[in-house]
Structure formats: C-alpha cells, structure tokens
C-alpha positions as CSV (number, residue, x, y, z in Angstrom):
1,M,7.7,25.5,49.6
2,A,8.3,22.7,51.9
3,S,11.8,22.1,53.9
4,I,13.6,19.2,52.7
5,L,16.6,17.0,54.1
6,L,19.0,15.4,52.0
7,R,20.4,12.3,54.3
8,G,23.8,10.5,53.9
9,A,24.7,11.8,50.6
10,R,28.9,12.1,49.8
11,A,28.7,15.5,47.8
12,L,31.3,17.5,45.8
13,L,31.4,20.5,48.0
14,G,32.8,23.9,47.0
15,A,34.4,25.0,43.6
16,Q,37.3,22.1,44.0
17,F,34.5,19.3,44.0
18,S,35.6,17.9,47.2
19,L,34.5,14.3,47.8
20,S,32.8,14.7,51.6
21,E,31.9,12.0,53.7
22,P,28.3,10.7,54.2
23,L,26.6,14.8,54.9
24,D,23.1,15.7,55.4
25,V,22.1,18.5,53.4
26,A,19.2,20.6,54.6
27,I,16.8,22.7,51.6
28,E,14.7,25.5,52.4
29,G,13.1,28.3,50.5
30,G,14.7,26.5,47.0
31,R,18.3,27.1,48.6
32,I,20.9,24.9,50.8
33,R,20.5,26.6,54.4
34,A,22.9,24.0,56.3
35,I,25.3,21.5,55.5
36,A,26.5,19.0,58.4
37,P,28.0,15.1,58.7
38,E,25.4,13.0,58.6
39,G,22.7,12.8,61.7
40,R,23.5,16.5,62.9
41,L,20.9,18.3,60.9
42,P,16.8,17.9,62.1
43,L,14.3,16.1,60.3
44,A,12.7,18.3,57.7
45,A,9.1,18.1,56.3
46,R,10.6,15.5,53.7
47,V,13.6,13.5,54.1
48,L,15.4,11.8,50.9
49,D,17.7,9.1,52.0
50,L,21.0,9.5,49.6
51,H,23.0,6.8,50.7
52,Q,25.3,5.7,48.1
53,R,24.8,8.2,46.2
54,L,26.9,11.0,44.6
55,L,25.8,14.5,45.0
56,V,26.8,16.9,42.1
57,P,25.7,20.5,41.2
58,G,23.2,20.5,38.4
59,M,25.4,21.0,35.2
60,I,24.1,24.2,32.8
61,N,23.8,23.7,29.4
62,G,24.4,27.0,27.8
63,H,23.1,25.8,24.3
64,F,20.6,23.9,22.0
65,H,18.1,24.3,19.6
66,S,15.2,22.5,20.6
67,H,13.4,23.0,16.7
68,E,15.7,20.3,16.0
69,H,14.5,17.6,18.5
70,F,12.4,16.2,15.5
71,Q,15.2,15.8,13.4
72,R,17.3,13.8,15.3
73,G,19.5,11.1,13.4
74,R,18.2,12.5,10.1
75,T,21.8,13.9,9.1
76,E,25.3,12.9,9.6
77,N,28.8,13.5,8.1
78,L,28.1,17.3,7.0
79,P,29.9,20.4,7.8
80,L,27.9,23.3,9.2
81,E,27.4,25.5,6.2
82,L,25.9,22.3,4.4
83,W,24.0,21.0,7.4
84,M,22.4,24.0,8.3
85,H,19.9,24.1,5.7
86,C,18.3,20.9,6.9
87,V,17.0,22.7,9.8
88,R,16.6,26.1,7.8
89,T,15.1,24.8,5.2
90,P,13.1,26.6,2.2
91,R,10.4,24.6,2.2
92,P,8.9,25.0,6.2
93,V,7.4,21.9,8.4
94,T,4.7,23.8,9.8
95,L,4.2,22.3,13.6
96,T,0.8,22.7,16.1
97,A,1.2,23.9,19.7
98,R,0.7,20.2,21.0
99,E,4.0,19.0,18.1
100,V,5.5,22.2,19.7
101,Y,5.1,21.0,23.3
102,L,6.5,17.1,22.9
103,R,9.3,18.4,20.9
104,T,10.4,20.7,23.5
105,M,10.1,17.7,25.8
106,I,12.2,15.7,24.1
107,G,15.8,17.7,25.1
108,A,14.1,19.0,28.7
109,V,14.0,14.5,29.6
110,E,17.5,14.3,28.2
111,C,19.2,17.1,29.9
112,L,17.3,16.1,33.5
113,R,18.4,12.6,32.6
114,T,22.2,13.0,31.6
115,G,22.8,15.8,34.6
116,A,21.9,19.4,33.3
117,T,19.5,21.3,35.6
118,T,19.3,24.3,33.7
119,L,19.6,24.5,29.7
120,V,19.9,27.3,27.3
121,D,17.2,27.0,24.2
122,D,18.2,28.8,21.6
123,I,15.2,28.4,19.0
124,T,14.5,29.4,15.5
125,L,10.8,30.9,14.9
126,G,10.9,30.3,11.3
127,T,8.9,32.5,9.3
128,G,7.1,34.3,12.2
129,I,6.1,35.0,15.4
130,D,3.5,32.9,17.0
131,R,2.8,33.3,20.4
132,T,1.1,30.3,20.5
133,L,3.9,27.9,19.7
134,I,5.8,29.9,22.3
135,D,3.9,29.2,24.9
136,A,3.8,25.7,24.3
137,M,7.7,25.3,24.5
138,L,7.5,27.8,27.7
139,Q,4.8,25.3,29.4
140,A,6.7,21.9,28.8
141,Y,9.5,23.5,30.6
142,D,7.2,25.0,33.1
143,D,5.8,21.0,33.4
144,I,9.0,19.3,33.4
145,G,10.5,21.1,36.4
146,V,13.8,22.0,34.4
147,R,15.2,25.9,34.9
148,A,15.6,27.0,31.3
149,L,16.4,30.3,29.5
150,V,14.7,30.7,26.3
151,G,16.3,33.0,23.2
152,F,15.3,33.5,19.8
153,A,18.1,33.4,17.2
154,M,17.5,36.9,16.1
155,M,18.2,37.7,12.6
156,D,17.6,40.6,10.3
157,R,19.4,39.2,7.3
158,P,18.3,36.2,4.6
159,V,20.0,33.6,5.7
160,I,21.4,33.1,2.4
161,D,23.0,36.6,2.7
162,N,24.8,34.9,6.2
163,F,27.8,33.1,3.6
164,P,30.3,35.3,1.1
165,F,30.2,35.1,-2.7
166,V,26.6,33.5,-3.0
167,D,25.9,35.7,-5.9
168,E,28.7,34.2,-7.8
169,C,28.4,30.7,-6.8
170,G,24.5,30.1,-7.3
171,D,21.6,31.3,-9.8
172,A,20.4,34.3,-9.7
173,A,16.8,33.6,-9.5
174,L,17.3,31.0,-6.8
175,I,19.6,33.2,-4.9
176,A,16.3,35.9,-5.3
177,Q,13.8,33.3,-4.2
178,L,16.2,32.7,-1.3
179,R,16.1,36.3,-0.3
180,A,12.5,36.5,-0.4
181,L,11.8,33.8,1.8
182,P,9.7,35.0,5.0
183,R,10.8,35.9,8.5
184,P,9.9,37.9,11.5
185,S,10.7,41.2,11.6
186,P,13.4,43.4,13.8
187,E,10.7,44.7,15.8
188,G,8.7,41.5,16.1
189,F,11.7,40.0,17.6
190,H,12.7,42.8,20.4
191,A,8.8,43.4,21.3
192,L,8.4,39.7,22.0
193,V,11.9,40.0,24.0
194,R,10.5,42.9,25.9
195,D,6.9,41.4,26.3
196,L,8.3,37.9,27.8
197,A,11.0,39.6,29.9
198,R,8.0,40.9,32.2
199,T,6.9,37.6,33.7
200,R,10.2,35.5,32.5
201,H,13.1,36.9,33.8
202,P,15.8,34.5,35.1
203,Q,16.6,36.6,38.3
204,A,13.2,36.0,39.2
205,N,11.7,33.0,37.1
206,R,12.7,29.1,36.4
207,V,11.9,29.4,32.8
208,G,13.5,32.7,31.6
209,V,13.9,34.7,28.4
210,L,17.4,36.1,27.2
211,V,18.7,38.1,23.9
212,S,19.5,35.9,21.2
213,C,21.3,37.6,18.5
214,S,22.0,34.3,15.9
215,A,25.1,35.3,14.8
216,P,27.1,38.3,13.6
217,Q,26.7,37.5,10.0
218,R,23.1,36.9,10.1
219,C,22.6,40.5,11.7
220,T,23.0,44.4,10.5
221,A,25.2,46.2,12.4
222,D,22.0,48.3,13.8
223,F,20.1,44.8,14.8
224,L,23.2,44.4,16.6
225,R,23.2,47.6,18.1
226,A,19.8,47.6,19.2
227,S,19.8,44.1,20.7
228,R,22.5,44.6,22.6
229,A,20.6,47.9,24.3
230,L,17.9,45.7,24.8
231,A,19.6,43.4,26.6
232,D,21.5,46.1,28.7
233,E,18.2,47.7,29.5
234,L,16.7,44.4,30.5
235,D,19.6,43.4,32.7
236,L,19.3,40.0,30.2
237,P,22.3,37.7,29.4
238,A,23.0,37.6,25.6
239,I,24.2,35.4,23.4
240,T,25.4,34.5,19.8
241,H,27.4,32.2,17.4
242,V,30.7,33.1,16.5
243,Q,33.2,31.8,14.2
244,E,32.4,28.2,14.8
245,T,34.0,27.2,11.4
246,R,37.1,28.6,9.4
247,M,34.8,29.5,6.7
248,Q,33.0,32.0,9.3
249,V,36.5,33.7,9.7
250,V,36.4,34.2,6.2
251,T,33.1,35.7,6.0
252,G,33.9,38.5,8.8
253,Q,37.2,39.5,6.8
254,R,34.6,40.0,3.9
255,F,31.8,41.4,5.4
256,Y,33.6,43.7,7.8
257,G,37.4,43.8,6.8
258,S,38.4,41.9,10.5
259,T,36.9,38.8,12.4
260,M,33.7,38.5,13.8
261,V,34.8,39.1,17.6
262,E,36.7,42.2,16.3
263,H,33.5,43.3,14.8
264,L,31.3,42.7,17.9
265,H,33.9,44.7,20.0
266,A,33.7,47.7,18.0
267,L,29.9,47.6,18.0
268,G,30.7,47.4,21.9
269,F,28.5,44.2,21.8
270,L,31.0,42.2,23.9
271,K,30.1,42.7,27.6
272,P,30.1,40.4,30.9
273,K,26.7,38.3,30.7
274,T,27.4,38.1,27.0
275,T,28.2,34.6,25.4
276,L,29.7,33.7,22.2
277,I,28.8,30.3,21.2
278,H,31.4,28.2,20.1
279,T,34.7,30.2,19.2
280,V,36.6,27.5,17.3
281,W,38.7,29.7,15.3
282,L,40.7,32.1,17.5
283,N,43.6,33.7,17.3
284,P,45.4,35.7,20.5
285,R,44.2,39.1,20.1
286,E,40.3,38.2,20.2
287,I,41.1,36.2,23.2
288,D,42.5,39.0,25.0
289,L,39.4,41.2,23.8
290,L,37.0,38.2,25.7
291,A,39.7,38.9,29.0
292,R,39.4,42.3,28.6
293,T,35.7,42.8,28.1
294,G,34.5,39.9,30.8
295,A,32.5,38.0,27.7
296,T,32.3,34.7,27.9
297,A,33.4,31.5,25.3
298,Q,31.1,28.6,25.1
299,H,32.8,25.2,24.2
300,N,30.5,22.9,22.1
301,P,32.8,20.2,21.8
302,W,30.9,16.9,21.0
303,S,28.7,19.5,18.2
304,N,32.4,20.6,17.0
305,L,33.2,16.9,16.3
306,M,30.4,15.8,14.7
307,L,30.1,19.1,12.4
308,G,33.7,18.7,11.6
309,S,33.9,22.3,12.6
310,G,37.4,21.9,15.1
311,V,38.7,21.9,18.4
312,A,38.5,25.1,20.4
313,P,41.6,26.7,22.4
314,V,40.3,26.0,25.4
315,R,43.2,26.0,27.1
316,E,44.7,29.3,25.8
317,L,41.2,31.2,26.8
318,L,41.4,29.8,30.6
319,A,45.1,30.9,30.8
320,A,44.3,34.0,29.7
321,G,41.5,34.5,32.0
322,V,38.4,34.0,29.8
323,N,35.1,32.7,31.5
324,V,34.5,29.1,29.5
325,G,31.0,27.7,29.5
326,M,29.5,24.4,28.4
327,G,27.1,23.8,25.5
328,V,25.4,20.6,24.0
329,D,24.1,22.2,20.4
330,G,21.4,21.0,18.6
331,T,20.2,17.3,18.6
332,C,19.9,17.0,14.6
333,A,23.7,17.5,14.3
334,T,24.9,16.3,17.6
335,F,22.1,13.2,17.9
336,T,22.4,13.8,21.9
337,A,21.6,16.5,24.5
338,N,23.6,14.7,26.9
339,M,26.0,17.1,28.9
340,L,28.1,14.0,30.5
341,T,28.6,13.1,26.7
342,T,29.9,17.0,26.4
343,A,31.6,17.3,29.2
344,G,33.6,13.7,28.9
345,S,34.5,14.8,24.9
346,A,35.8,18.4,26.3
347,A,38.2,16.5,28.3
348,G,39.2,14.5,25.7
349,V,39.7,16.3,22.4
350,S,42.0,18.5,24.5
351,K,44.2,16.1,24.6
352,L,44.5,16.8,20.9
353,R,45.9,20.3,21.5
354,G,49.9,20.3,21.8
355,D,52.3,17.5,23.7
356,D,51.9,18.7,27.4
357,P,50.2,17.1,29.2
358,V,50.1,19.6,31.8
359,Q,47.9,21.6,29.0
360,W,45.3,19.2,28.6
361,L,41.9,19.7,30.2
362,S,41.5,17.8,33.4
363,A,38.1,16.2,34.5
364,R,37.8,18.8,37.4
365,E,38.0,21.7,35.1
366,A,35.6,19.8,32.2
367,L,32.9,19.6,35.4
368,A,33.7,23.5,36.3
369,I,33.2,25.0,32.7
370,A,30.0,22.9,32.7
371,T,28.6,23.7,36.2
372,Q,30.5,27.1,37.5
373,G,31.3,28.7,34.0
374,G,27.7,28.3,32.7
375,A,26.7,30.0,35.9
376,R,28.9,32.8,35.8
377,A,28.1,33.5,31.7
378,F,24.4,33.8,32.2
379,G,24.7,35.6,35.6
380,L,23.0,32.7,37.7
381,D,26.2,32.8,40.2
382,G,24.9,35.0,42.9
383,G,23.2,38.2,43.7
384,N,19.5,39.1,44.1
385,G,19.0,35.7,41.7
386,P,19.6,32.0,41.4
387,R,23.4,30.8,42.5
388,L,24.4,27.9,40.4
389,G,27.4,25.7,40.0
390,T,28.4,24.9,43.3
391,I,27.1,22.8,47.0
392,E,27.5,24.9,49.4
393,V,25.4,27.2,52.0
394,G,23.5,29.5,50.2
395,A,23.7,28.1,46.7
396,T,20.3,27.6,45.0
397,A,19.5,23.9,45.4
398,D,19.9,22.9,41.9
399,L,21.7,19.0,42.6
400,C,21.9,15.7,41.0
401,A,22.6,12.4,42.9
402,F,24.1,9.7,40.8
403,R,24.3,5.9,42.5
404,L,27.2,4.9,43.6
405,D,26.7,0.9,43.7
406,T,27.2,0.9,40.1
407,V,29.9,-0.2,38.1
408,T,30.6,3.1,36.9
409,F,32.0,4.1,40.4
410,T,33.1,0.8,41.5
411,P,36.2,0.8,42.4
412,L,35.7,4.4,43.4
413,G,39.1,6.0,42.8
414,D,38.0,9.5,41.7
415,P,34.4,10.5,41.6
416,V,34.8,13.6,39.1
417,R,36.5,11.8,36.5
418,Q,34.5,8.7,36.7
419,L,31.4,11.1,36.5
420,I,33.2,12.8,33.6
421,Y,34.8,10.1,31.5
422,N,32.3,7.1,32.7
423,E,29.0,8.0,33.7
424,R,26.4,8.6,31.0
425,G,22.9,9.3,32.9
426,A,22.5,5.5,33.6
427,G,23.4,5.6,37.5
428,L,21.1,8.9,38.0
429,D,18.6,8.7,41.0
430,T,17.6,12.1,41.8
431,V,17.6,15.7,40.5
432,L,16.4,18.8,42.5
433,V,15.5,21.7,40.7
434,D,15.2,25.0,42.3
435,G,14.7,22.9,45.8
436,E,12.3,20.7,44.2
437,P,12.6,16.7,43.3
438,V,11.8,16.8,39.8
439,M,13.3,13.2,39.5
440,V,13.4,10.6,42.7
441,Q,14.8,6.8,42.3
442,G,14.7,7.5,38.2
443,R,11.5,8.3,38.0
444,F,10.3,12.0,36.9
445,T,7.5,13.3,39.8
446,R,5.7,15.7,37.3
447,I,5.3,14.3,34.0
448,D,4.5,10.7,32.5
449,E,7.5,10.0,30.7
450,A,6.5,6.9,29.2
451,A,3.1,8.3,27.8
452,L,5.1,11.4,26.1
453,L,7.7,9.1,24.7
454,A,5.0,7.1,23.4
455,E,3.6,10.4,21.7
456,I,6.2,11.7,20.5
457,G,7.2,8.7,18.6
458,A,3.7,8.5,17.3
459,T,3.9,12.3,16.4
460,V,7.5,11.9,14.7
461,Q,6.4,9.2,12.5
462,R,3.4,10.5,11.0
463,L,5.9,14.3,10.4
464,A,8.1,12.4,8.7
465,P,7.1,12.6,5.2
466,E,6.9,16.7,5.7
467,F,10.7,16.6,6.8
468,D,12.1,14.8,3.9
469,A,10.0,17.2,1.6
470,A,11.6,20.2,3.9
471,E,15.0,18.8,3.8
472,A,14.6,17.7,-0.3
473,S,14.0,21.7,-0.6
474,A,17.8,22.4,0.5
475,A,18.8,20.3,-2.1
476,Q,19.9,23.6,-4.6
477,V,20.8,25.3,-1.6
478,H,23.5,22.8,-1.0
479,A,24.9,23.1,-4.4
480,V,25.6,26.9,-3.4
481,M,26.9,26.1,-0.7
482,R,29.5,23.4,-2.1
483,K,31.0,26.4,-4.3
484,V,30.6,28.8,-1.4
485,L,32.6,26.4,1.2
486,A,35.5,25.7,-1.8
487,R,35.6,29.5,-2.5
488,C,36.3,30.3,1.0
489,A,38.9,27.4,1.4
490,E,40.9,29.8,-0.9
491,E,41.2,32.6,1.2
492,P,43.7,32.9,3.7
493,I,43.2,34.0,7.3
494,A,45.2,35.5,10.1
495,A,48.8,33.4,10.3
496,D,48.6,33.3,14.1
497,T,44.8,31.9,14.4
498,F,45.0,28.5,16.8
499,A,45.0,25.7,15.0
500,A,41.5,23.6,15.4
501,R,41.6,20.7,13.0
502,I,43.8,18.1,12.4
503,E,45.4,18.6,8.7
504,T,45.2,15.0,6.5
505,A,48.3,15.4,4.4
506,P,50.5,12.4,5.5
507,S,53.8,13.2,7.4
508,A,57.0,12.9,4.9
509,S,58.4,9.9,5.3
510,R,61.4,9.0,7.8
C-alpha cells in the first residue's frame, strides 16, 4: 500500500476533537504514522491537498439493514410492530445476485457520502440461506471500499411468535399459516457465520462478519446461548435488538417474567463487544446491568423518531458508564442512511428530556458516540485489529475531509457543532478507508456512481409490482397486530422505566 501525505488540513484531533491549525498527516500501511504542522513532513508517494478542509474521524454506522434499501420511501407513520411486516412480508420478493449487489450499493454509497466509513449491516436472509446472494452483498462492500461488518439477523422462532397474545387476537388458520412460513435453520445460521469468519474476521479484514441474534423475543433461550458461545469462540462482536418499543417491554414480561435485558443477562449474553440496539425503554436496574457487564447500548434516534418508538435515556446511560454507539437503522423506515442526520438528531432530541440543559447531549458527545463509542462497541478500538474513531498517531486512517469554504462552516464558530447540526454531506470532499482514498474531490475512486444509480433506479421500477404484492400480503398480519398493540397498551410496565414518549393528553388549564 503506497504511502500518502494529507497536506494542509485542519483536523479534529484526539478524544476531545480539538481543532488544529493546518497540518500534515502521513499515512502508511493503512495507519496514521505521523502528524505535524504543515510543511514539516517529507513528501510521500501520493499527496492529497486538503487545504480549507476539516479532517474528521470516519463515523461508525453501527446498525442498518441493506435488505430494506429497495423499499425506501414506501412507508410512513407506522409503528414498529406494524411497519416490520412490510419488510418481512408473508409473500417474499425474490432477487437475483445482481439485484442484491445493487441494493447493497445504495446504503454503502450513502454511508460514505455522509461521513460513515464503517457500517454494520444486519441483513435478513428471508426464506433460506443462498450463498450466491450473500457473496453478491459482500462483493458490493469489497468493490466500493467501505469498512463493513455483516450479520444475518438470526432467529429460530416464527415471526408471528415474536409477540404476545397472537393466538387470542388472530384467526387460528392464519396464525398457523404464518407459523409455517419457511425460514433458515438455526444450524444453517451458525454454520454460515463460522464458515465466513475463517476468511472475513473483522479484526483482519475490511469486510467482515459478526454474530447477530435478531432480538431475544425472536430466539429461544438455547439459540441465544449457542449464538453467544459462537461469538465467544470466534471472538466476534454480537448484536441484538432490545426494547425498542414499550410493547417489547410487555413482551419480555409475558414471555420471561422479566425484561429482555434481564433475560439476556440471565443467559450470560451481556458482555463487552455486545451491542443492544435501540434500548429506548429502560429502567435504572437494566442500565446498571449494562454498565456492570460492559455491553453497549446503541442509540438510533432518527429511526426511533420515524417509528414513534421514543427517545432513549442516553444521558442516564452515559452517566452510569455505559458505552453508547449509534446507528441509522433501515431505510424503509428512516428514508436515509445519513449518519450526520442521525448524530444531529441525537443531540437534538436529547433536549426534550428534562429541563436541565446541562443534561442535554452536546454536539461533541454526539460525535464521540458516532465514532469512539462505535469503535469500542465492536472491538475496533485497538489491539491487533483496526483502531477507529480518532485522529492520532497509530490510529487506522478511516478519515473524512469536509470543505470549510462552504456556507455550512462560514463563519467558522465551532466546527464540531456546525458539523453535527448543519452539515449533511454536501461538503464532503475526500474519504479514506484503511488508508485508501475511496473518494477524492467528491468522486468515488472505485465505482461508477452515476451508472450504478441509473441501474438501481431502473431495477427498482421494474420490481415495484413485486413489492406492491408483497406489502399487500401483510394486510392480514396488520389486522392481527393492531389488536395485539391495543392489548399490550393495557399492560403495565415498571413504574421507574424512563419515559420515552411525550403523552398527548392536554395539560390542565391554568
């Protein structure tokens, strides 16, 4: 790998993101080898002029679902328990390898164009495991140059049995039909991860795998234990969705007699390099469990807003010493894989939680969650593997350079605040992943973006009738789920659960 010199950038250095004067950054072997005032370092094989650029650590999009990218813009104003059946439809949409490749590229392009150099793709495989389709997805990430960790949303229970009260709320014949829908076997899931980990371990490969258990309510206790053991054996990160909605708290009580966080702890699932995605509805005892076990809580604020799930208690998590990461979630629900939007919304929605502004998230905290928090969550913060989320000597050169000669940064008051609250990617000029420039002067170096986007547009237009039919097949499930939601709304949860939503009842008149 050729040496590179980044010349004349102003950088957000170290854990505090301190703005530097113009400096030079020397990169060799994918790592930052030296940082010095401009003009002090020798020229390298390649020099990138970054005058009037703000150099920022690449953000880590800790969660999204590439299987949703073709459905961007197709839903709105549905709560999670209704919306999810629009992407896990009873009638599947069958795609070719080329279509999966194109679908994967949508999120990869948007992540890189909005400051995320690492993404975690939690993909649903549908009715079975097809290695041709999986290889096409991995090839897309290989081709564009993004850093990616891929999980397979593993579960061993039928989707309809992820919810309480379904037998009371649905027709018996329909429920039986939904339970009989085909899905991959638990053994197949684990064999897939084990096989891929041999050549795609994230500590040694830019595109790697991890262990994903879709959610505790979608997995039996034995499957969760086996998945935990697999992650431990292979030294892989583990992820699972936990308590995104109030209904999921009720589900835990009904299924396990405890919350899902407590259930996972009882199974020995909570450990370092283990991420609980969303964690919107939590009580103090659960936060203490996360702090004591070293597990990460992952904040997906824009997704939680778009699905009406609520606002997570991020300040309480940070105050307890819990590591917090950040992700965008699926683009069918969120419309966007823009990590700058996500980071900005994280800082913004925190200002709804309480009247003490000292407790609100700052822009610097949001950026730290999106960089350092994500690195720590997935074990990408040092050791023998990548060291992400910071600009300092020895760190992996996953970097983004934004133009400072734009209205976003004019006048330049506080670059971190302006980055988080104002920049949305239009000013992104240069991106390096593992020391390789994958975007220079706003153009990708490895792919023909315009040709890919044109092909994607034509492909989705052709597939639209298939998605129409698939989404229509969810109508009967929605009817059942509306009854389940109403039933769960009547169930009490722990009184000390942190409030995640604003009540709609009017305040008393004065």
